[in-house]
C-alpha positions as CSV (number, residue, x, y, z in Angstrom):
1,M,95.6,104.4,135.1
2,K,95.2,107.5,133.1
3,S,91.7,108.1,131.2
4,S,91.4,108.4,127.6
5,S,89.5,109.1,125.1
6,A,88.4,108.2,121.9
7,F,85.8,109.3,118.9
8,L,85.1,109.2,114.9
9,I,84.5,112.3,113.4
10,G,81.7,112.2,110.7
11,G,80.0,114.0,108.7
12,T,76.6,114.4,107.0
13,A,78.4,114.5,103.4
14,S,81.3,114.5,101.2
15,G,82.5,118.4,101.7
16,S,81.2,119.0,105.1
17,G,84.3,119.9,106.4
18,K,85.5,117.0,108.5
19,T,89.4,116.7,107.0
20,T,90.0,120.3,108.0
21,L,88.6,120.0,111.6
22,T,89.6,116.5,112.1
23,I,93.7,117.8,111.9
24,G,92.4,121.0,113.1
25,I,91.4,119.0,116.3
26,M,94.1,116.8,116.2
27,A,96.6,119.3,116.3
28,A,95.0,121.7,119.1
29,L,94.9,118.2,121.3
30,K,98.5,118.0,120.5
31,A,99.6,121.6,121.6
32,R,98.2,120.4,124.9
33,G,100.8,118.1,125.4
34,L,98.2,115.1,124.3
35,K,99.2,112.0,122.6
36,V,97.2,111.7,119.8
37,Q,97.0,108.3,117.7
38,P,94.9,109.1,114.2
39,F,93.0,106.6,112.1
40,K,91.4,107.4,108.5
41,C,88.0,105.0,107.9
42,G,88.2,104.0,104.3
43,P,91.1,103.5,102.0
44,D,91.9,107.2,101.5
45,F,96.1,107.4,101.2
46,I,95.4,111.4,101.3
47,D,94.0,112.3,104.6
48,P,96.4,109.7,106.4
49,S,99.9,111.6,105.3
50,L,97.4,114.9,106.5
51,H,96.6,113.2,110.1
52,R,100.8,112.3,110.3
53,M,102.0,115.9,109.1
54,V,100.0,117.1,112.3
55,T,100.4,114.4,114.6
56,G,103.4,112.9,114.2
57,E,102.0,109.4,114.2
58,I,101.2,106.9,111.3
59,S,97.4,107.1,110.6
60,S,96.5,103.6,109.7
61,N,93.4,102.6,107.4
62,L,90.5,100.8,109.4
63,D,88.5,99.3,106.5
64,L,86.0,96.9,107.5
65,R,85.5,95.8,103.7
66,M,88.6,95.6,102.6
67,C,90.6,94.7,105.6
68,G,88.5,92.8,107.8
69,K,87.1,93.3,111.5
70,S,89.9,91.1,113.1
71,F,92.7,93.7,111.4
72,C,90.6,96.8,112.0
73,E,90.7,95.7,115.9
74,Q,93.7,94.8,116.3
75,T,95.5,97.9,114.1
76,F,93.1,100.2,116.7
77,R,93.8,98.6,119.9
78,R,97.7,98.1,118.8
79,R,98.1,102.0,117.7
80,F,96.1,103.5,120.4
81,D,97.9,101.6,123.3
82,K,100.0,104.2,125.5
83,K,98.1,107.2,123.2
84,D,95.7,109.8,125.2
85,V,93.3,109.8,122.3
86,A,92.4,108.1,119.1
87,V,90.5,110.3,116.6
88,V,89.6,108.2,113.4
89,E,88.1,110.4,110.6
90,G,85.2,109.2,108.3
91,V,84.7,109.0,105.0
92,M,81.7,110.6,102.7
93,G,78.8,110.9,104.7
94,L,78.6,108.8,108.5
95,F,76.2,105.7,106.9
96,D,77.5,106.2,103.1
97,G,79.0,102.5,102.4
98,G,77.3,99.9,104.0
99,I,79.7,97.7,105.8
100,A,82.6,100.1,105.1
101,S,81.0,103.3,106.4
102,S,82.1,105.3,109.3
103,A,78.9,104.4,111.1
104,A,80.0,100.4,110.6
105,L,83.6,101.2,112.1
106,A,82.1,103.2,114.9
107,T,79.5,100.3,115.6
108,E,82.4,97.8,115.6
109,L,84.7,99.9,117.8
110,Q,82.2,101.2,120.0
111,L,83.1,104.7,119.4
112,P,81.1,107.7,120.1
113,V,80.7,109.9,117.1
114,I,81.0,113.4,116.6
115,L,79.3,115.0,113.5
116,V,79.9,117.7,111.5
117,V,77.2,119.7,110.0
118,D,77.7,122.1,107.0
119,A,75.5,125.1,108.1
120,R,76.4,127.6,105.7
121,S,73.2,126.9,103.6
122,A,70.8,126.4,106.5
123,A,69.7,127.6,110.0
124,E,67.1,126.2,111.9
125,S,66.7,123.3,109.3
126,V,70.6,121.6,110.4
127,A,68.3,120.9,113.5
128,A,66.7,118.1,111.6
129,I,69.6,116.8,110.1
130,V,70.6,116.3,113.1
131,K,67.6,114.9,114.6
132,G,67.1,112.5,111.2
133,F,71.1,111.1,112.1
134,E,70.3,110.3,116.1
135,S,67.6,108.0,114.7
136,Y,68.6,106.7,111.6
137,A,70.0,103.3,112.9
138,E,70.5,102.0,116.4
139,G,73.9,100.9,117.6
140,V,75.4,104.2,116.4
141,S,76.1,106.9,119.2
142,I,75.7,110.6,117.9
143,A,77.8,112.1,120.7
144,G,78.4,115.7,119.8
145,V,78.0,118.3,116.5
146,I,80.3,120.5,115.6
147,F,78.2,122.8,113.1
148,N,80.6,124.1,110.0
149,R,80.5,127.6,108.2
150,V,79.2,129.4,110.4
151,G,78.3,132.8,109.4
152,T,77.1,135.5,112.1
153,P,76.1,135.7,115.2
154,R,72.6,136.0,114.4
155,H,73.5,132.5,111.7
156,R,74.3,130.8,115.6
157,Q,71.6,131.7,117.5
158,L,68.8,130.7,114.8
159,I,70.9,126.8,115.2
160,E,70.7,127.1,118.9
161,E,67.5,127.9,118.8
162,G,66.7,124.9,116.1
163,M,68.3,122.5,118.1
164,A,66.7,123.7,121.3
165,G,64.4,121.0,122.7
166,R,64.6,118.9,119.7
167,C,67.9,117.1,119.4
168,Q,69.7,115.6,122.2
169,T,73.4,115.5,120.9
170,Q,75.5,118.3,122.6
171,I,76.4,121.0,120.4
172,L,80.3,120.8,121.0
173,G,81.2,124.4,118.5
174,F,80.5,126.5,115.7
175,F,83.2,127.0,113.4
176,P,83.2,130.0,111.5
177,R,83.8,130.0,107.3
178,D,87.4,131.0,106.9
179,I,89.2,130.2,103.3
180,R,92.6,130.7,105.0
181,F,92.0,127.0,106.6
182,T,91.4,125.1,103.1
183,I,93.4,122.8,102.1
184,P,94.0,122.8,98.3
185,D,93.2,119.9,96.1
186,R,93.0,118.4,92.7
187,H,92.1,115.5,90.8
188,L,92.7,113.0,93.1
189,G,91.8,115.1,96.3
190,L,93.6,117.3,99.0
191,H,97.4,117.6,98.7
192,M,99.2,115.1,100.5
193,G,100.5,115.8,104.1
194,D,104.0,116.0,103.3
195,E,103.8,119.0,100.8
196,N,102.7,120.5,103.6
197,P,99.4,122.1,102.3
198,L,99.1,124.3,105.5
199,D,102.2,126.1,106.7
200,T,103.0,126.6,109.9
201,S,101.5,130.0,110.2
202,Q,97.9,128.8,109.2
203,L,98.4,125.9,111.1
204,K,98.7,127.6,114.6
205,E,96.0,129.9,113.3
206,L,93.8,127.2,113.2
207,V,94.7,125.4,116.1
208,A,93.7,128.6,118.0
209,A,90.4,128.7,115.8
210,I,89.8,125.5,117.0
211,E,90.5,126.0,121.2
212,K,88.3,129.1,120.3
213,H,85.1,128.0,118.6
214,I,85.0,123.9,119.9
215,D,84.9,122.9,123.5
216,L,87.3,120.6,123.7
217,D,87.6,119.8,126.9
218,L,83.5,118.4,126.9
219,L,84.8,116.4,123.5
220,L,87.0,114.6,125.7
221,Q,84.6,114.0,128.2
222,I,81.7,112.9,126.4
223,S,84.3,110.4,124.4
224,K,86.0,108.4,127.4
225,C,87.0,105.0,127.3
226,P,85.3,103.1,129.9
227,T,88.3,101.1,130.3
228,K,91.6,101.2,128.4
229,H,91.9,99.5,125.2
230,L,93.9,96.4,125.6
231,P,97.2,96.3,123.6
232,A,97.1,93.8,120.9
233,S,99.9,92.1,119.2
234,S,101.3,92.5,115.3
235,I,98.0,91.7,112.6
236,V,101.0,88.9,111.4
237,N,103.6,86.8,113.1
238,F,106.1,85.2,110.5
239,S,109.4,84.1,111.2
240,V,112.0,85.8,109.8
241,K,115.5,84.5,109.4
242,E,117.2,86.9,107.5
243,K,115.9,89.9,105.7
244,V,116.0,90.4,102.0
245,R,116.3,93.8,100.1
246,F,113.4,95.3,98.7
247,A,113.4,98.5,96.5
248,V,110.4,101.0,97.3
249,A,109.7,104.2,95.1
250,K,108.9,107.1,96.9
251,D,108.8,110.6,96.2
252,A,106.0,113.4,95.0
253,A,105.1,110.8,91.9
254,F,104.9,107.7,94.1
255,C,103.4,108.5,97.8
256,F,100.2,106.2,97.8
257,Y,101.3,103.2,100.2
258,Y,99.4,102.0,103.1
259,E,101.7,102.2,105.9
260,D,100.2,98.9,107.3
261,N,101.3,97.0,104.1
262,L,104.7,98.5,104.7
263,E,105.3,97.6,108.1
264,M,103.7,93.6,107.2
265,L,106.3,93.6,104.7
266,S,109.0,94.3,107.1
267,A,107.4,92.3,109.5
268,A,107.8,89.6,106.9
269,G,111.2,90.1,106.4
270,A,111.6,92.8,103.7
271,E,114.3,95.5,104.1
272,L,112.9,97.8,102.6
273,V,115.3,100.3,100.6
274,F,113.5,104.0,99.4
275,F,114.3,105.6,96.3
276,S,113.0,108.1,93.9
277,P,112.4,107.2,90.2
278,M,112.5,111.1,89.7
279,S,115.8,112.2,91.0
280,D,117.9,109.2,91.7
281,K,119.8,108.0,88.6
282,E,120.2,104.1,89.6
283,L,117.8,101.9,91.6
284,P,119.3,101.0,95.2
285,V,122.1,98.0,94.7
286,G,121.4,94.7,95.8
287,C,117.7,94.3,95.6
288,K,115.8,91.3,94.7
289,G,112.4,93.0,93.9
290,I,110.5,96.8,93.2
291,Y,107.4,98.5,94.6
292,F,105.9,100.7,92.5
293,G,102.7,102.5,94.7
294,G,100.4,105.1,93.4
295,G,100.4,108.4,93.2
296,Y,101.2,111.5,90.9
297,P,103.3,110.1,88.0
298,E,101.1,112.5,85.7
299,L,101.8,115.6,87.4
300,H,105.8,114.6,87.0
301,A,105.7,113.2,83.6
302,E,108.3,115.2,82.3
303,N,110.7,114.6,85.2
304,L,110.2,110.7,85.0
305,S,110.8,110.7,81.4
306,K,114.0,112.6,81.5
307,N,115.2,110.5,84.0
308,D,116.8,108.4,81.2
309,S,119.0,106.2,83.6
310,M,116.4,105.4,85.8
311,I,114.0,104.3,83.3
312,A,116.8,102.0,81.5
313,A,117.8,100.6,85.0
314,V,114.1,99.5,85.7
315,R,113.1,98.1,82.1
316,E,116.6,95.7,82.4
317,F,115.5,94.7,85.7
318,G,112.4,93.7,84.6
319,H,113.5,92.2,81.3
320,A,116.1,90.1,83.2
321,G,113.1,88.5,85.3
322,G,113.0,90.8,88.3
323,I,110.3,90.8,90.1
324,I,108.1,94.3,90.1
325,L,104.6,94.8,91.7
326,A,103.2,98.2,90.3
327,E,99.4,99.8,91.2
328,C,98.0,102.7,89.3
329,G,100.4,105.5,89.1
330,G,103.4,102.6,89.4
331,F,101.9,100.6,86.6
332,M,101.4,103.6,84.4
333,Y,104.9,104.6,84.7
334,L,105.8,100.8,83.4
335,C,103.7,101.6,80.2
336,K,104.8,103.0,76.8
337,E,103.5,106.7,77.6
338,I,101.5,109.0,79.5
339,E,99.1,111.1,77.8
340,T,98.7,114.2,79.8
341,V,95.1,116.2,80.0
342,E,97.1,119.1,77.8
343,K,97.8,116.2,75.3
344,Q,101.4,116.1,76.3
345,I,103.3,112.6,75.7
346,Y,105.8,111.8,77.7
347,T,107.9,108.0,77.3
348,M,108.2,105.9,80.1
349,S,109.9,102.6,80.8
350,G,107.7,100.2,78.3
351,I,107.6,97.5,80.0
352,F,104.3,97.1,79.1
353,P,103.7,97.7,75.6
354,F,100.4,100.2,76.0
355,S,99.9,103.6,76.4
356,V,97.7,105.6,79.1
357,R,96.0,108.9,78.9
358,M,94.5,111.3,81.6
359,K,90.9,111.7,81.7
360,A,89.4,115.1,83.0
361,R,86.6,112.9,84.4
362,L,87.1,109.4,86.9
363,S,87.9,106.4,85.2
364,R,87.1,103.9,87.5
365,L,86.4,104.0,91.4
366,G,84.9,101.4,93.9
367,Y,86.3,97.8,95.9
368,R,88.2,95.3,94.4
369,K,88.4,91.6,95.1
370,P,90.4,90.0,92.5
371,E,90.7,86.3,91.8
372,L,94.3,84.8,90.7
373,T,94.0,83.1,87.4
374,A,97.4,81.7,87.5
375,D,100.2,81.3,90.1
376,C,102.5,84.1,90.6
377,V,104.3,86.0,93.0
378,L,101.4,86.8,95.0
379,G,99.6,83.4,95.6
380,S,98.2,80.5,93.5
381,E,95.5,80.3,91.1
382,G,92.1,80.4,93.0
383,N,93.0,82.8,95.6
384,Y,91.8,86.0,96.5
385,L,93.1,89.6,97.1
386,H,91.7,93.0,98.3
387,G,92.0,96.4,97.2
388,H,90.6,99.4,96.0
389,E,90.6,101.5,92.8
390,F,90.3,105.0,92.0
391,H,92.2,107.0,88.8
392,Y,91.6,109.0,86.0
393,S,94.1,107.5,83.6
394,E,92.7,104.7,81.1
395,I,94.7,102.2,78.6
396,I,94.8,103.2,75.1
397,N,95.9,100.4,73.4
398,S,94.8,96.9,73.3
399,T,95.6,95.1,76.2
400,E,94.6,91.1,74.8
401,D,97.9,90.2,73.8
402,V,99.8,91.1,77.2
403,A,99.0,87.9,79.9
404,T,97.2,88.4,83.2
405,V,97.3,86.7,86.3
406,Y,94.0,88.0,88.0
407,K,90.1,88.2,87.1
408,L,87.9,91.3,88.7
409,D,84.7,91.0,90.4
410,S,83.1,91.9,86.9
411,G,84.8,89.4,84.9
412,K,87.5,91.6,83.5
413,N,91.0,90.8,83.4
414,E,93.6,92.2,84.7
415,G,96.9,92.1,86.6
416,Y,98.8,92.3,83.4
417,T,102.6,90.4,83.6
418,F,105.5,90.2,81.8
419,K,108.1,87.7,83.8
420,Q,107.9,88.3,87.1
421,V,106.1,92.0,86.7
422,I,102.8,92.3,87.7
423,G,101.3,95.5,87.0
424,G,97.2,97.0,87.1
425,Y,95.3,99.8,88.5
426,I,94.3,98.1,92.0
427,H,95.6,99.5,95.5
428,H,96.2,96.3,97.1
429,H,96.0,95.9,100.9
430,F,97.0,92.5,102.1
431,A,95.4,92.7,105.5
432,R,93.0,90.1,104.4
433,S,95.7,87.7,102.7
434,T,98.9,88.1,104.2
435,K,99.7,84.4,103.0
436,A,100.0,86.9,99.7
437,I,102.8,88.5,101.7
438,E,104.8,85.6,103.2
439,L,104.8,84.2,99.5
440,F,105.9,87.0,98.0
441,I,109.4,87.7,100.3
442,Q,109.6,84.0,100.1
443,Q,110.0,84.6,96.0
444,L,112.3,87.4,96.5
445,K,114.7,85.4,98.3
446,Q,114.7,82.7,95.7
447,S,115.2,85.2,92.7
448,N,118.4,85.2,91.4
449,I,117.9,88.6,90.2
450,T,119.5,91.6,92.2
451,T,119.6,95.1,91.0
452,S,122.8,96.5,90.5
């Protein structure tokens, strides 16, 4: 049996450089001819798109809090099957987030941790950081360390002297400061993989730098799996007799989708039909519903607003009683207007009567467990959903006259609804509520409203 390796790359804190090193290591291993399977700890949409950019493989979110242990274990095994290396990128600092932390996931999946330490403002003191991470929690195996943003040879020497005799963790490399490998960012994080934030030349240079400065052979050796993970079946098993066409908005404005959600929808009987609200003039024909995910409608508000025929088609479908699910950026598109940080106002579809305004600072962030307060296309009153909220916009007008279908953990009512339209700021993940997927598909099949 061919040996395989699996490991989690964690950081001492956000901004340590683990994303750049992760995609560099993935790309370098793939360049060696290995089949690399990426994963992301946490609810992030952007990092998985970067993983896919360099590996060509779907990167699943493994989030113990949002998705549950069973989903994380099954999905890890299923996607890792027949691959050579599994690389899991951590979230924030290694121990940040409690049950949703990188350390908790590494422990659950029995993965060794490769720790990324930002050494740009310290020398011998980084050994104390490594020592602390080694001893902080039982069951967490810190197998190797990569020191990032190392300056001169003297800087490296001081770090090595500080580590010698004090830390057990093996040093895998010293990665230099290099602005060429910095991925551009904006208010919601780094640029998406589809935007090619590192061009071919930069990616080749990054791979060469990884090979030069990081001992990949040692990395693969210390992360060898004792036995090959057994394959697992799909997280959902639906009995599907016929498919139903389901339109999914997918372009630069609407690009935040959990790939496993799309796979579950497809497994439950949805024929996913992708379209662009920015460039397409009409909705795909014959669809029983529309899914608007999150993304960056505020960056493309002018183009979205100018596409009058698409806005009219969406509005007509919603008013006719068509089923629409809209999350965060998709919800903003269903509102009356979007006001940008530059105070420019752009007209949207207006299914919901209020406007949204972009802020310079984060509005809300965190996990959500909404409880349905009314029967709807996602379930019955009293059922729970799971998801995450992360946005810079806010609703300007009063929402008191708009009906809602769920209540957040805080007691706030959300899940705004109009006929068969549901919109809100939560990015739903259906791993822990697969019955909602099944009911949703049933509702689609029973609907007599179709896009035309």
